[in-house]
PDB file of N, CA, C and O in Angstrom:
ATOM      1  N   MET A   1      93.245  50.396 -78.896  1.00  0.00           N
ATOM      2  CA  MET A   1      91.698  50.730 -77.785  1.00  0.00           C
ATOM      3  C   MET A   1      91.266  50.214 -76.184  1.00  0.00           C
ATOM      4  O   MET A   1      90.860  50.627 -75.097  1.00  0.00           O
ATOM      5  N   LYS A   2      91.722  48.873 -77.000  1.00  0.00           N
ATOM      6  CA  LYS A   2      91.332  47.593 -76.016  1.00  0.00           C
ATOM      7  C   LYS A   2      92.322  48.052 -74.589  1.00  0.00           C
ATOM      8  O   LYS A   2      91.781  48.017 -73.484  1.00  0.00           O
ATOM      9  N   LYS A   3      93.916  48.512 -74.730  1.00  0.00           N
ATOM     10  CA  LYS A   3      94.862  48.752 -74.183  1.00  0.00           C
ATOM     11  C   LYS A   3      94.189  49.943 -72.935  1.00  0.00           C
ATOM     12  O   LYS A   3      94.284  49.983 -71.708  1.00  0.00           O
ATOM     13  N   LEU A   4      93.475  50.853 -73.982  1.00  0.00           N
ATOM     14  CA  LEU A   4      93.179  52.205 -73.532  1.00  0.00           C
ATOM     15  C   LEU A   4      92.341  51.384 -72.244  1.00  0.00           C
ATOM     16  O   LEU A   4      92.975  51.151 -71.215  1.00  0.00           O
ATOM     17  N   MET A   5      90.735  50.916 -72.364  1.00  0.00           N
ATOM     18  CA  MET A   5      89.892  50.069 -71.576  1.00  0.00           C
ATOM     19  C   MET A   5      90.441  49.598 -70.301  1.00  0.00           C
ATOM     20  O   MET A   5      89.953  49.715 -69.177  1.00  0.00           O
ATOM     21  N   LEU A   6      91.629  49.001 -70.696  1.00  0.00           N
ATOM     22  CA  LEU A   6      92.385  47.792 -69.601  1.00  0.00           C
ATOM     23  C   LEU A   6      92.730  48.939 -68.719  1.00  0.00           C
ATOM     24  O   LEU A   6      91.957  49.297 -67.830  1.00  0.00           O
ATOM     25  N   GLY A   7      93.547  49.360 -68.878  1.00  0.00           N
ATOM     26  CA  GLY A   7      94.179  50.936 -68.392  1.00  0.00           C
ATOM     27  C   GLY A   7      92.804  51.451 -67.394  1.00  0.00           C
ATOM     28  O   GLY A   7      92.781  51.269 -66.177  1.00  0.00           O
ATOM     29  N   VAL A   8      92.146  51.846 -67.854  1.00  0.00           N
ATOM     30  CA  VAL A   8      91.004  52.747 -67.393  1.00  0.00           C
ATOM     31  C   VAL A   8      89.938  51.972 -66.248  1.00  0.00           C
ATOM     32  O   VAL A   8      89.326  52.418 -65.278  1.00  0.00           O
ATOM     33  N   CYS A   9      90.030  50.650 -66.829  1.00  0.00           N
ATOM     34  CA  CYS A   9      89.658  49.409 -65.646  1.00  0.00           C
ATOM     35  C   CYS A   9      90.484  49.084 -64.646  1.00  0.00           C
ATOM     36  O   CYS A   9      90.067  48.677 -63.562  1.00  0.00           O
ATOM     37  N   ALA A  10      91.839  49.250 -64.956  1.00  0.00           N
ATOM     38  CA  ALA A  10      92.536  48.675 -64.093  1.00  0.00           C
ATOM     39  C   ALA A  10      92.599  49.919 -62.957  1.00  0.00           C
ATOM     40  O   ALA A  10      92.445  49.587 -61.781  1.00  0.00           O
ATOM     41  N   ALA A  11      92.826  51.388 -63.281  1.00  0.00           N
ATOM     42  CA  ALA A  11      92.951  52.383 -63.050  1.00  0.00           C
ATOM     43  C   ALA A  11      91.631  52.500 -61.578  1.00  0.00           C
ATOM     44  O   ALA A  11      91.801  52.698 -60.375  1.00  0.00           O
ATOM     45  N   ALA A  12      90.500  52.293 -62.313  1.00  0.00           N
ATOM     46  CA  ALA A  12      89.435  52.291 -61.203  1.00  0.00           C
ATOM     47  C   ALA A  12      89.193  51.335 -60.838  1.00  0.00           C
ATOM     48  O   ALA A  12      88.039  51.565 -60.477  1.00  0.00           O
ATOM     49  N   LEU A  13      89.441  49.832 -60.498  1.00  0.00           N
ATOM     50  CA  LEU A  13      89.910  49.233 -59.614  1.00  0.00           C
ATOM     51  C   LEU A  13      90.531  49.146 -58.412  1.00  0.00           C
ATOM     52  O   LEU A  13      90.171  48.466 -57.451  1.00  0.00           O
ATOM     53  N   ILE A  14      91.896  50.175 -58.535  1.00  0.00           N
ATOM     54  CA  ILE A  14      92.755  50.596 -57.724  1.00  0.00           C
ATOM     55  C   ILE A  14      91.952  51.787 -57.134  1.00  0.00           C
ATOM     56  O   ILE A  14      91.646  51.658 -55.948  1.00  0.00           O
ATOM     57  N   ALA A  15      91.522  53.034 -57.824  1.00  0.00           N
ATOM     58  CA  ALA A  15      90.722  54.308 -56.840  1.00  0.00           C
ATOM     59  C   ALA A  15      89.594  54.017 -56.216  1.00  0.00           C
ATOM     60  O   ALA A  15      89.240  54.793 -55.329  1.00  0.00           O
ATOM     61  N   ILE A  16      88.595  52.607 -56.580  1.00  0.00           N
ATOM     62  CA  ILE A  16      87.511  52.872 -55.551  1.00  0.00           C
ATOM     63  C   ILE A  16      87.567  52.117 -54.398  1.00  0.00           C
ATOM     64  O   ILE A  16      86.801  52.433 -53.486  1.00  0.00           O
ATOM     65  N   PRO A  17      88.348  51.146 -54.246  1.00  0.00           N
ATOM     66  CA  PRO A  17      88.954  51.059 -52.701  1.00  0.00           C
ATOM     67  C   PRO A  17      89.130  52.372 -51.926  1.00  0.00           C
ATOM     68  O   PRO A  17      88.576  52.797 -50.912  1.00  0.00           O
ATOM     69  N   LEU A  18      90.351  53.024 -52.959  1.00  0.00           N
ATOM     70  CA  LEU A  18      91.118  54.216 -51.654  1.00  0.00           C
ATOM     71  C   LEU A  18      90.115  55.103 -51.378  1.00  0.00           C
ATOM     72  O   LEU A  18      89.870  55.308 -50.189  1.00  0.00           O
ATOM     73  N   VAL A  19      89.427  55.724 -52.285  1.00  0.00           N
ATOM     74  CA  VAL A  19      87.828  56.368 -51.822  1.00  0.00           C
ATOM     75  C   VAL A  19      86.901  56.004 -51.056  1.00  0.00           C
ATOM     76  O   VAL A  19      86.044  56.831 -50.745  1.00  0.00           O
ATOM     77  N   GLY A  20      86.832  54.442 -50.475  1.00  0.00           N
ATOM     78  CA  GLY A  20      86.515  54.328 -50.027  1.00  0.00           C
ATOM     79  C   GLY A  20      86.879  54.459 -48.770  1.00  0.00           C
ATOM     80  O   GLY A  20      86.317  55.040 -47.842  1.00  0.00           O
ATOM     81  N   TYR A  21      88.273  53.629 -48.836  1.00  0.00           N
ATOM     82  CA  TYR A  21      88.686  53.903 -47.383  1.00  0.00           C
ATOM     83  C   TYR A  21      88.802  55.489 -46.900  1.00  0.00           C
ATOM     84  O   TYR A  21      88.559  55.770 -45.726  1.00  0.00           O
ATOM     85  N   SER A  22      89.106  56.304 -47.661  1.00  0.00           N
ATOM     86  CA  SER A  22      89.520  57.781 -46.982  1.00  0.00           C
ATOM     87  C   SER A  22      87.671  58.273 -46.878  1.00  0.00           C
ATOM     88  O   SER A  22      87.770  59.274 -46.167  1.00  0.00           O
ATOM     89  N   VAL A  23      86.420  58.144 -47.130  1.00  0.00           N
ATOM     90  CA  VAL A  23      85.520  58.412 -47.023  1.00  0.00           C
ATOM     91  C   VAL A  23      85.097  57.781 -45.656  1.00  0.00           C
ATOM     92  O   VAL A  23      84.501  58.504 -44.858  1.00  0.00           O
ATOM     93  N   ALA A  24      85.476  55.945 -45.199  1.00  0.00           N
ATOM     94  CA  ALA A  24      85.480  55.798 -43.855  1.00  0.00           C
ATOM     95  C   ALA A  24      86.001  56.366 -43.264  1.00  0.00           C
ATOM     96  O   ALA A  24      85.463  56.950 -42.323  1.00  0.00           O
ATOM     97  N   GLY A  25      87.310  56.471 -43.534  1.00  0.00           N
ATOM     98  CA  GLY A  25      88.548  57.293 -42.454  1.00  0.00           C
ATOM     99  C   GLY A  25      87.709  58.712 -41.224  1.00  0.00           C
ATOM    100  O   GLY A  25      87.869  59.056 -40.053  1.00  0.00           O
ATOM    101  N   THR A  26      87.125  58.989 -41.990  1.00  0.00           N
ATOM    102  CA  THR A  26      86.517  60.446 -41.758  1.00  0.00           C
ATOM    103  C   THR A  26      85.291  60.248 -40.605  1.00  0.00           C
ATOM    104  O   THR A  26      84.131  60.652 -40.688  1.00  0.00           O
ATOM    105  N   ASP A  27      85.891  59.539 -39.568  1.00  0.00           N
ATOM    106  CA  ASP A  27      84.869  59.231 -38.413  1.00  0.00           C
ATOM    107  C   ASP A  27      85.057  60.745 -37.132  1.00  0.00           C
ATOM    108  O   ASP A  27      85.478  61.814 -37.573  1.00  0.00           O
ATOM    109  N   SER A  28      84.842  60.665 -36.241  1.00  0.00           N
ATOM    110  CA  SER A  28      84.521  61.536 -35.527  1.00  0.00           C
ATOM    111  C   SER A  28      86.261  61.687 -34.423  1.00  0.00           C
ATOM    112  O   SER A  28      86.711  62.547 -33.665  1.00  0.00           O
ATOM    113  N   LYS A  29      86.698  60.466 -34.871  1.00  0.00           N
ATOM    114  CA  LYS A  29      88.072  61.236 -33.979  1.00  0.00           C
ATOM    115  C   LYS A  29      89.231  61.846 -34.778  1.00  0.00           C
ATOM    116  O   LYS A  29      90.379  61.997 -34.361  1.00  0.00           O
ATOM    117  N   SER A  30      88.729  62.193 -36.062  1.00  0.00           N
ATOM    118  CA  SER A  30      89.439  62.707 -37.025  1.00  0.00           C
ATOM    119  C   SER A  30      89.435  64.390 -37.142  1.00  0.00           C
ATOM    120  O   SER A  30      90.169  65.035 -37.890  1.00  0.00           O
ATOM    121  N   GLY A  31      88.172  65.083 -35.983  1.00  0.00           N
ATOM    122  CA  GLY A  31      87.493  66.173 -36.150  1.00  0.00           C
ATOM    123  C   GLY A  31      88.623  67.167 -34.946  1.00  0.00           C
ATOM    124  O   GLY A  31      89.693  66.731 -34.523  1.00  0.00           O
ATOM    125  N   GLU A  32      88.190  68.165 -34.688  1.00  0.00           N
ATOM    126  CA  GLU A  32      88.326  69.318 -33.580  1.00  0.00           C
ATOM    127  C   GLU A  32      87.743  68.881 -32.531  1.00  0.00           C
ATOM    128  O   GLU A  32      86.513  68.851 -32.580  1.00  0.00           O
ATOM    129  N   ARG A  33      88.212  68.556 -31.662  1.00  0.00           N
ATOM    130  CA  ARG A  33      87.647  68.591 -30.181  1.00  0.00           C
ATOM    131  C   ARG A  33      87.034  69.669 -30.028  1.00  0.00           C
ATOM    132  O   ARG A  33      87.423  70.800 -30.319  1.00  0.00           O
ATOM    133  N   LEU A  34      85.137  69.041 -29.133  1.00  0.00           N
ATOM    134  CA  LEU A  34      84.719  70.610 -28.680  1.00  0.00           C
ATOM    135  C   LEU A  34      85.738  70.867 -27.156  1.00  0.00           C
ATOM    136  O   LEU A  34      86.341  70.006 -26.515  1.00  0.00           O
ATOM    137  N   SER A  35      85.648  72.432 -26.884  1.00  0.00           N
ATOM    138  CA  SER A  35      86.187  72.695 -25.931  1.00  0.00           C
ATOM    139  C   SER A  35      85.391  72.972 -24.945  1.00  0.00           C
ATOM    140  O   SER A  35      84.231  73.102 -25.338  1.00  0.00           O
ATOM    141  N   ASP A  36      85.549  73.140 -23.641  1.00  0.00           N
ATOM    142  CA  ASP A  36      84.641  72.965 -22.164  1.00  0.00           C
ATOM    143  C   ASP A  36      83.360  74.207 -22.483  1.00  0.00           C
ATOM    144  O   ASP A  36      82.205  74.157 -22.058  1.00  0.00           O
ATOM    145  N   ALA A  37      83.783  74.962 -23.086  1.00  0.00           N
ATOM    146  CA  ALA A  37      82.665  76.306 -23.108  1.00  0.00           C
ATOM    147  C   ALA A  37      81.381  75.867 -24.539  1.00  0.00           C
ATOM    148  O   ALA A  37      80.223  76.268 -24.651  1.00  0.00           O
ATOM    149  N   GLN A  38      82.170  74.925 -25.454  1.00  0.00           N
ATOM    150  CA  GLN A  38      81.374  75.033 -26.201  1.00  0.00           C
ATOM    151  C   GLN A  38      80.167  73.618 -25.679  1.00  0.00           C
ATOM    152  O   GLN A  38      78.984  73.408 -25.946  1.00  0.00           O
ATOM    153  N   VAL A  39      80.914  73.081 -25.068  1.00  0.00           N
ATOM    154  CA  VAL A  39      80.287  71.671 -23.971  1.00  0.00           C
ATOM    155  C   VAL A  39      78.895  72.307 -23.708  1.00  0.00           C
ATOM    156  O   VAL A  39      77.849  72.117 -24.329  1.00  0.00           O
ATOM    157  N   ARG A  40      79.200  73.332 -22.338  1.00  0.00           N
ATOM    158  CA  ARG A  40      78.739  73.948 -21.297  1.00  0.00           C
ATOM    159  C   ARG A  40      77.202  74.988 -22.606  1.00  0.00           C
ATOM    160  O   ARG A  40      75.981  75.021 -22.456  1.00  0.00           O
ATOM    161  N   THR A  41      78.038  75.595 -23.654  1.00  0.00           N
ATOM    162  CA  THR A  41      76.662  75.981 -24.456  1.00  0.00           C
ATOM    163  C   THR A  41      75.662  74.811 -25.190  1.00  0.00           C
ATOM    164  O   THR A  41      74.431  74.808 -25.155  1.00  0.00           O
ATOM    165  N   LEU A  42      76.243  74.157 -25.635  1.00  0.00           N
ATOM    166  CA  LEU A  42      75.802  73.337 -26.012  1.00  0.00           C
ATOM    167  C   LEU A  42      74.545  72.361 -24.967  1.00  0.00           C
ATOM    168  O   LEU A  42      73.356  72.330 -25.284  1.00  0.00           O
ATOM    169  N   LEU A  43      74.860  71.946 -24.265  1.00  0.00           N
ATOM    170  CA  LEU A  43      74.176  71.437 -23.063  1.00  0.00           C
ATOM    171  C   LEU A  43      72.782  72.651 -22.046  1.00  0.00           C
ATOM    172  O   LEU A  43      71.675  72.444 -21.551  1.00  0.00           O
ATOM    173  N   GLU A  44      73.658  73.804 -22.172  1.00  0.00           N
ATOM    174  CA  GLU A  44      72.657  74.757 -21.442  1.00  0.00           C
ATOM    175  C   GLU A  44      71.801  75.066 -22.631  1.00  0.00           C
ATOM    176  O   GLU A  44      70.679  74.786 -22.211  1.00  0.00           O
ATOM    177  N   LYS A  45      71.695  75.385 -23.591  1.00  0.00           N
ATOM    178  CA  LYS A  45      70.634  75.373 -24.246  1.00  0.00           C
ATOM    179  C   LYS A  45      69.223  74.393 -24.283  1.00  0.00           C
ATOM    180  O   LYS A  45      68.058  74.792 -24.277  1.00  0.00           O
ATOM    181  N   GLN A  46      69.657  73.150 -24.317  1.00  0.00           N
ATOM    182  CA  GLN A  46      68.649  71.744 -23.762  1.00  0.00           C
ATOM    183  C   GLN A  46      68.350  72.003 -22.663  1.00  0.00           C
ATOM    184  O   GLN A  46      67.400  71.503 -22.061  1.00  0.00           O
ATOM    185  N   GLY A  47      68.931  72.627 -22.340  1.00  0.00           N
ATOM    186  CA  GLY A  47      68.111  72.724 -20.352  1.00  0.00           C
ATOM    187  C   GLY A  47      68.814  72.749 -18.930  1.00  0.00           C
ATOM    188  O   GLY A  47      68.615  73.289 -17.842  1.00  0.00           O
ATOM    189  N   TYR A  48      69.801  71.827 -19.537  1.00  0.00           N
ATOM    190  CA  TYR A  48      71.022  71.318 -18.597  1.00  0.00           C
ATOM    191  C   TYR A  48      72.057  72.319 -17.214  1.00  0.00           C
ATOM    192  O   TYR A  48      72.708  73.307 -17.552  1.00  0.00           O
ATOM    193  N   GLU A  49      72.031  71.954 -16.106  1.00  0.00           N
ATOM    194  CA  GLU A  49      73.069  72.588 -15.698  1.00  0.00           C
ATOM    195  C   GLU A  49      74.332  71.633 -15.229  1.00  0.00           C
ATOM    196  O   GLU A  49      74.261  70.577 -14.600  1.00  0.00           O
ATOM    197  N   ILE A  50      75.453  72.277 -15.697  1.00  0.00           N
ATOM    198  CA  ILE A  50      75.874  71.396 -15.803  1.00  0.00           C
ATOM    199  C   ILE A  50      76.813  71.059 -14.093  1.00  0.00           C
ATOM    200  O   ILE A  50      77.524  71.964 -13.657  1.00  0.00           O
ATOM    201  N   ILE A  51      76.721  70.083 -13.512  1.00  0.00           N
ATOM    202  CA  ILE A  51      77.571  69.747 -12.121  1.00  0.00           C
ATOM    203  C   ILE A  51      79.328  69.490 -12.529  1.00  0.00           C
ATOM    204  O   ILE A  51      80.154  70.273 -12.061  1.00  0.00           O
ATOM    205  N   ARG A  52      79.703  68.508 -13.293  1.00  0.00           N
ATOM    206  CA  ARG A  52      80.661  68.432 -13.534  1.00  0.00           C
ATOM    207  C   ARG A  52      81.163  67.956 -15.100  1.00  0.00           C
ATOM    208  O   ARG A  52      80.440  67.332 -15.877  1.00  0.00           O
ATOM    209  N   LEU A  53      82.320  68.316 -15.335  1.00  0.00           N
ATOM    210  CA  LEU A  53      82.278  68.060 -17.313  1.00  0.00           C
ATOM    211  C   LEU A  53      84.344  67.668 -17.175  1.00  0.00           C
ATOM    212  O   LEU A  53      85.224  68.274 -16.563  1.00  0.00           O
ATOM    213  N   GLU A  54      84.399  66.332 -18.119  1.00  0.00           N
ATOM    214  CA  GLU A  54      85.732  65.755 -17.885  1.00  0.00           C
ATOM    215  C   GLU A  54      85.962  65.478 -19.153  1.00  0.00           C
ATOM    216  O   GLU A  54      85.035  65.127 -19.884  1.00  0.00           O
ATOM    217  N   HIS A  55      87.293  65.599 -19.620  1.00  0.00           N
ATOM    218  CA  HIS A  55      87.279  65.284 -21.448  1.00  0.00           C
ATOM    219  C   HIS A  55      88.340  63.894 -21.280  1.00  0.00           C
ATOM    220  O   HIS A  55      89.528  64.132 -21.064  1.00  0.00           O
ATOM    221  N   ASP A  56      87.906  62.530 -21.380  1.00  0.00           N
ATOM    222  CA  ASP A  56      88.680  61.693 -21.688  1.00  0.00           C
ATOM    223  C   ASP A  56      89.367  61.413 -23.184  1.00  0.00           C
ATOM    224  O   ASP A  56      89.363  62.201 -24.130  1.00  0.00           O
ATOM    225  N   ASP A  57      90.068  59.833 -23.137  1.00  0.00           N
ATOM    226  CA  ASP A  57      90.901  60.465 -24.962  1.00  0.00           C
ATOM    227  C   ASP A  57      89.639  60.465 -26.045  1.00  0.00           C
ATOM    228  O   ASP A  57      89.614  60.940 -27.180  1.00  0.00           O
ATOM    229  N   ASP A  58      88.388  59.626 -25.153  1.00  0.00           N
ATOM    230  CA  ASP A  58      86.905  58.585 -26.551  1.00  0.00           C
ATOM    231  C   ASP A  58      86.054  59.226 -25.993  1.00  0.00           C
ATOM    232  O   ASP A  58      85.128  58.551 -26.443  1.00  0.00           O
ATOM    233  N   GLU A  59      85.383  60.217 -25.180  1.00  0.00           N
ATOM    234  CA  GLU A  59      84.618  60.690 -24.653  1.00  0.00           C
ATOM    235  C   GLU A  59      84.545  61.788 -23.767  1.00  0.00           C
ATOM    236  O   GLU A  59      85.256  61.638 -22.773  1.00  0.00           O
ATOM    237  N   ILE A  60      83.927  62.815 -23.814  1.00  0.00           N
ATOM    238  CA  ILE A  60      83.594  63.744 -22.582  1.00  0.00           C
ATOM    239  C   ILE A  60      82.509  63.274 -21.695  1.00  0.00           C
ATOM    240  O   ILE A  60      81.417  63.180 -22.255  1.00  0.00           O
ATOM    241  N   GLU A  61      82.546  62.993 -20.585  1.00  0.00           N
ATOM    242  CA  GLU A  61      81.702  62.759 -19.582  1.00  0.00           C
ATOM    243  C   GLU A  61      81.240  63.983 -18.511  1.00  0.00           C
ATOM    244  O   GLU A  61      81.839  64.634 -17.654  1.00  0.00           O
ATOM    245  N   VAL A  62      79.913  63.949 -18.998  1.00  0.00           N
ATOM    246  CA  VAL A  62      79.566  65.201 -18.100  1.00  0.00           C
ATOM    247  C   VAL A  62      78.426  64.431 -17.005  1.00  0.00           C
ATOM    248  O   VAL A  62      77.814  63.364 -17.039  1.00  0.00           O
ATOM    249  N   TYR A  63      78.508  65.658 -15.965  1.00  0.00           N
ATOM    250  CA  TYR A  63      77.289  65.446 -14.865  1.00  0.00           C
ATOM    251  C   TYR A  63      76.712  66.371 -14.740  1.00  0.00           C
ATOM    252  O   TYR A  63      77.136  67.418 -14.252  1.00  0.00           O
ATOM    253  N   VAL A  64      75.359  66.109 -15.265  1.00  0.00           N
ATOM    254  CA  VAL A  64      74.046  67.702 -15.446  1.00  0.00           C
ATOM    255  C   VAL A  64      73.283  67.633 -14.450  1.00  0.00           C
ATOM    256  O   VAL A  64      73.660  67.073 -13.420  1.00  0.00           O
ATOM    257  N   LYS A  65      72.123  68.162 -14.560  1.00  0.00           N
ATOM    258  CA  LYS A  65      70.947  67.894 -13.935  1.00  0.00           C
ATOM    259  C   LYS A  65      69.593  69.380 -14.533  1.00  0.00           C
ATOM    260  O   LYS A  65      69.467  70.583 -14.760  1.00  0.00           O
ATOM    261  N   ARG A  66      69.042  68.327 -14.510  1.00  0.00           N
ATOM    262  CA  ARG A  66      67.685  69.112 -15.257  1.00  0.00           C
ATOM    263  C   ARG A  66      66.095  68.379 -15.051  1.00  0.00           C
ATOM    264  O   ARG A  66      65.836  67.183 -15.178  1.00  0.00           O
ATOM    265  N   ASP A  67      65.433  69.153 -14.805  1.00  0.00           N
ATOM    266  CA  ASP A  67      63.795  69.136 -13.773  1.00  0.00           C
ATOM    267  C   ASP A  67      64.209  68.019 -12.979  1.00  0.00           C
ATOM    268  O   ASP A  67      63.628  66.934 -12.948  1.00  0.00           O
ATOM    269  N   GLY A  68      65.864  68.518 -11.950  1.00  0.00           N
ATOM    270  CA  GLY A  68      65.203  67.367 -10.569  1.00  0.00           C
ATOM    271  C   GLY A  68      66.122  67.120 -10.901  1.00  0.00           C
ATOM    272  O   GLY A  68      67.058  67.791 -10.465  1.00  0.00           O
ATOM    273  N   VAL A  69      66.385  66.103 -11.791  1.00  0.00           N
ATOM    274  CA  VAL A  69      66.675  64.871 -11.994  1.00  0.00           C
ATOM    275  C   VAL A  69      68.941  65.042 -12.447  1.00  0.00           C
ATOM    276  O   VAL A  69      69.355  65.791 -13.332  1.00  0.00           O
ATOM    277  N   THR A  70      69.651  64.373 -11.781  1.00  0.00           N
ATOM    278  CA  THR A  70      71.156  64.093 -12.290  1.00  0.00           C
ATOM    279  C   THR A  70      71.567  63.254 -13.159  1.00  0.00           C
ATOM    280  O   THR A  70      71.210  62.107 -12.889  1.00  0.00           O
ATOM    281  N   TRP A  71      72.269  63.370 -14.240  1.00  0.00           N
ATOM    282  CA  TRP A  71      72.105  62.546 -15.269  1.00  0.00           C
ATOM    283  C   TRP A  71      73.723  62.661 -15.468  1.00  0.00           C
ATOM    284  O   TRP A  71      74.388  63.656 -15.183  1.00  0.00           O
ATOM    285  N   GLU A  72      74.370  61.075 -16.181  1.00  0.00           N
ATOM    286  CA  GLU A  72      75.291  61.249 -16.152  1.00  0.00           C
ATOM    287  C   GLU A  72      75.684  61.109 -17.724  1.00  0.00           C
ATOM    288  O   GLU A  72      75.825  59.904 -17.932  1.00  0.00           O
ATOM    289  N   LEU A  73      75.908  61.815 -18.862  1.00  0.00           N
ATOM    290  CA  LEU A  73      76.441  61.777 -19.720  1.00  0.00           C
ATOM    291  C   LEU A  73      77.795  61.538 -20.754  1.00  0.00           C
ATOM    292  O   LEU A  73      78.834  62.195 -20.826  1.00  0.00           O
ATOM    293  N   GLU A  74      77.428  60.523 -21.398  1.00  0.00           N
ATOM    294  CA  GLU A  74      79.213  60.339 -22.483  1.00  0.00           C
ATOM    295  C   GLU A  74      78.856  61.246 -23.560  1.00  0.00           C
ATOM    296  O   GLU A  74      77.708  61.634 -23.773  1.00  0.00           O
ATOM    297  N   LEU A  75      80.178  61.662 -24.422  1.00  0.00           N
ATOM    298  CA  LEU A  75      79.493  62.635 -25.699  1.00  0.00           C
ATOM    299  C   LEU A  75      80.731  62.365 -26.310  1.00  0.00           C
ATOM    300  O   LEU A  75      81.773  61.947 -25.804  1.00  0.00           O
ATOM    301  N   ASP A  76      80.368  62.776 -27.903  1.00  0.00           N
ATOM    302  CA  ASP A  76      81.629  62.884 -28.147  1.00  0.00           C
ATOM    303  C   ASP A  76      81.917  64.002 -28.528  1.00  0.00           C
ATOM    304  O   ASP A  76      81.219  65.003 -28.685  1.00  0.00           O
ATOM    305  N   PRO A  77      83.641  63.699 -28.771  1.00  0.00           N
ATOM    306  CA  PRO A  77      84.293  64.445 -28.405  1.00  0.00           C
ATOM    307  C   PRO A  77      84.407  65.874 -29.519  1.00  0.00           C
ATOM    308  O   PRO A  77      84.804  67.038 -29.473  1.00  0.00           O
ATOM    309  N   VAL A  78      83.805  64.959 -30.466  1.00  0.00           N
ATOM    310  CA  VAL A  78      84.230  66.100 -31.485  1.00  0.00           C
ATOM    311  C   VAL A  78      82.366  66.486 -31.907  1.00  0.00           C
ATOM    312  O   VAL A  78      82.250  67.673 -32.215  1.00  0.00           O
ATOM    313  N   THR A  79      81.302  65.869 -31.946  1.00  0.00           N
ATOM    314  CA  THR A  79      79.962  66.335 -32.246  1.00  0.00           C
ATOM    315  C   THR A  79      79.310  66.646 -31.142  1.00  0.00           C
ATOM    316  O   THR A  79      78.484  67.536 -30.943  1.00  0.00           O
ATOM    317  N   GLY A  80      79.696  65.935 -30.519  1.00  0.00           N
ATOM    318  CA  GLY A  80      78.934  66.689 -29.200  1.00  0.00           C
ATOM    319  C   GLY A  80      77.455  65.676 -28.806  1.00  0.00           C
ATOM    320  O   GLY A  80      76.818  65.753 -27.755  1.00  0.00           O
ATOM    321  N   LYS A  81      77.268  65.087 -29.550  1.00  0.00           N
ATOM    322  CA  LYS A  81      76.436  63.706 -29.669  1.00  0.00           C
ATOM    323  C   LYS A  81      76.453  62.897 -28.118  1.00  0.00           C
ATOM    324  O   LYS A  81      77.492  62.634 -27.512  1.00  0.00           O
ATOM    325  N   THR A  82      75.149  62.592 -27.662  1.00  0.00           N
ATOM    326  CA  THR A  82      75.087  62.051 -26.600  1.00  0.00           C
ATOM    327  C   THR A  82      75.273  60.279 -26.999  1.00  0.00           C
ATOM    328  O   THR A  82      74.605  59.615 -27.792  1.00  0.00           O
ATOM    329  N   LEU A  83      76.261  59.911 -26.254  1.00  0.00           N
ATOM    330  CA  LEU A  83      76.479  58.429 -26.583  1.00  0.00           C
ATOM    331  C   LEU A  83      75.895  57.494 -25.155  1.00  0.00           C
ATOM    332  O   LEU A  83      75.024  56.636 -25.297  1.00  0.00           O
ATOM    333  N   GLU A  84      76.144  57.620 -24.612  1.00  0.00           N
ATOM    334  CA  GLU A  84      75.759  57.370 -23.325  1.00  0.00           C
ATOM    335  C   GLU A  84      74.980  58.316 -22.417  1.00  0.00           C
ATOM    336  O   GLU A  84      75.446  59.429 -22.171  1.00  0.00           O
ATOM    337  N   GLN A  85      73.512  57.817 -21.777  1.00  0.00           N
ATOM    338  CA  GLN A  85      73.199  58.431 -20.622  1.00  0.00           C
ATOM    339  C   GLN A  85      72.727  57.863 -19.529  1.00  0.00           C
ATOM    340  O   GLN A  85      71.779  57.160 -19.877  1.00  0.00           O
ATOM    341  N   GLU A  86      72.934  57.783 -18.098  1.00  0.00           N
ATOM    342  CA  GLU A  86      72.670  57.254 -17.530  1.00  0.00           C
ATOM    343  C   GLU A  86      71.808  58.105 -16.392  1.00  0.00           C
ATOM    344  O   GLU A  86      72.323  59.222 -16.335  1.00  0.00           O
ATOM    345  N   ARG A  87      70.719  58.011 -15.485  1.00  0.00           N
ATOM    346  CA  ARG A  87      70.144  58.259 -14.886  1.00  0.00           C
ATOM    347  C   ARG A  87      71.183  57.911 -13.470  1.00  0.00           C
ATOM    348  O   ARG A  87      71.652  56.826 -13.127  1.00  0.00           O
ATOM    349  N   LYS A  88      71.319  59.217 -12.852  1.00  0.00           N
ATOM    350  CA  LYS A  88      72.323  59.087 -11.629  1.00  0.00           C
ATOM    351  C   LYS A  88      71.191  59.305 -10.206  1.00  0.00           C
ATOM    352  O   LYS A  88      71.556  59.235  -9.033  1.00  0.00           O
ATOM    353  N   ASP A  89      70.203  59.495 -10.534  1.00  0.00           N
ATOM    354  CA  ASP A  89      69.161  59.661  -8.845  1.00  0.00           C
ATOM    355  C   ASP A  89      68.704  58.586  -8.359  1.00  0.00           C
ATOM    356  O   ASP A  89      68.050  58.609  -7.316  1.00  0.00           O
TER     357      ASP A  89
END
């Protein structure tokens, strides 16, 4: 019985860090990137007019206009979440 418990504890000590690593490894870089059409649809639903759209390695850079104000947005390439925004006027 002691050997069985020791084996279960040893297995748990090995498995717990591996499970944590696999969950931590599910960042946005591991998913499928958004297409230009998907990005345009996402931003147009928010009321933006797209001026320019570029895909970089780790972000999507978009120049947009809304309510007469021009913005530069940096988006996550998988989720479309705004990472940074800068007013350009």
